[in-house]
N, C-alpha and C positions, 0 to 999 in steps of 0.2 A: 654912634658906634655900632658896628655890625659884628657881633661875636656870639658863637654858639658852642655849647659844651653838651655832648650827648653820650649816653652809655646804653649800649644795646648789643644784640647778637646779629651777626650776618645771616641773612636769609638764604644766601647762596654764595658760591665762590665768586671772588671778584672777576670781572671781565676786563682784561687788559689789552690795550692796543698801543701800537707804537706809530708815531708820526713818520711821514716819508722824509727822506733826505739824510744827509750826513749826521746832523745833530738831532736825531729823532728823539722826541720826548715821549716817555711812557704816560699813558692816561688809563687810570683804573676807575671803573664804575662798580659800585656795589650798593646794596640796600641793607639798612639795619632796622631791626624791630626794637622799638623803644617802648617799654611798658609804661602804661598810664598810671599815675598815682591813685586816681579814684576811678572806680569802674561802676558804671550804671548798668542795670539789667537790660539785656538786649543790645548792648553797645560793645564794640570791639574793645579788647583790653590792651591793645598796643597800636602804636603808629608806625607806619613803614616809611622810612625816610631815605630818599635817594642821595647818595654821596658820590663825589668825583674827586679823585686825587691825581696830582700831576708830579712828574719827575721822580725824585727819591721816595716820596710818599707812595706813589703808584708802584714803584719797584718793591717797596716794603710790603705793600698789600699783596702783590703777586706772589711773593716768596713765602710770607708767613700767615696770611689770613685765609681762613677756610669757613665754609658754612658752619654756623653754630658757635664760632669764636666770639667771645664777649670782649668788646673793646670800649675804650673811652676815646672820643675824638674831640678836637677843637677845630673850629673853622668859621666860615661866614656863609650867610644865606645869599644865594644868587638866583635871581629870577630871569626868565627869558621867554621867548615865544618863537614859534615857527608855523608855517602853513604846511599841513600834511598833503598827501596825494589827492585827497578828496576836496581840497581847497578850503578846509576848515582851519581856523587859527587855533593852535594848541599852546597853552601856557605851561611853563615849567618852573619848578622850584627845586633847587638842589643845594646841598651843603658842599662847599669847596673846602676840602680837608687841608688844614694847615699843620696838624699834628695828630698822631694816633698812637695808642699804646694798649697793651693787653690789660684787661680788667680782672683776670683770674689766672691762676696757675694752670699749667698743663694737666696736673693731677686732678684739679677740680673740674676742668673741662672734660677729662676722660671719664669722670664719674657722672656725666650727664648734668653737670652744673651743681651737683650736690656739694654741700659744704662739709665734706669729710676730710678735714685737714689733719695731717699727722705732723708731729714734730720732726723737722728736718734733721738728718744725721749730721754730726759735726764733720766738717771738711778738714783734711789734714792741713796743718799749718807749720810754718817755721817757728823758731824760737822767738822771733820778733812779733808773733801773733798774726801775721798775714797769711792768707790762704795761698797754697801752691797752685799755680795755674798751669795746666798741661800745655805742652808745645803744640802749636797749630790751631789753638782756639781762636786766634785773631780772625781767621777766615770764616768763622761761624757767627761772629757778632754782626748784628744788623746796623751797626753804626761804626764810624771811624773816628 
C-alpha cells in the first residue's frame, strides 16, 4: 500500500500549468515544510516535500492555497528519473495529491499561526435551528 498523510505549510504559492488541447488538465506543483518530531542540534527542523496535484485538486490549490497556508494532504509517493542537460541522471520523489484541506482557520493563519482562537459568534438561524445561508454563496464554495 502506498499512502501518505502530511501536515505542513506551503513554502511558496503553487505553480499551476494547464495542458494543451481541448480537455486541458490543470497541474499544480508546490512544496510543503513538514516539521520533524525530534530535532537534533545542527540538523534542520523540517523536511521540504514536493507535491503535485492534478485536475480539481490542482484548481483548488491555484484558487485557495498561498505561501504559509497550513494544510493536511493525503496522497501517494511517486518516484521517477530523468537526464538533465548536462547528461546526469536526476532522481525525483514527489507526493501525488489525492486530497487536501486546510489545517487551520483563516483567523489563525492571519495571526502568524498563533493559536489565539476566539469563540465564534452565533449565526442567525430559523426557528428550526438551521443557519440562514445568504444567496449566491454557492459560487464561493470549493466543492459541488
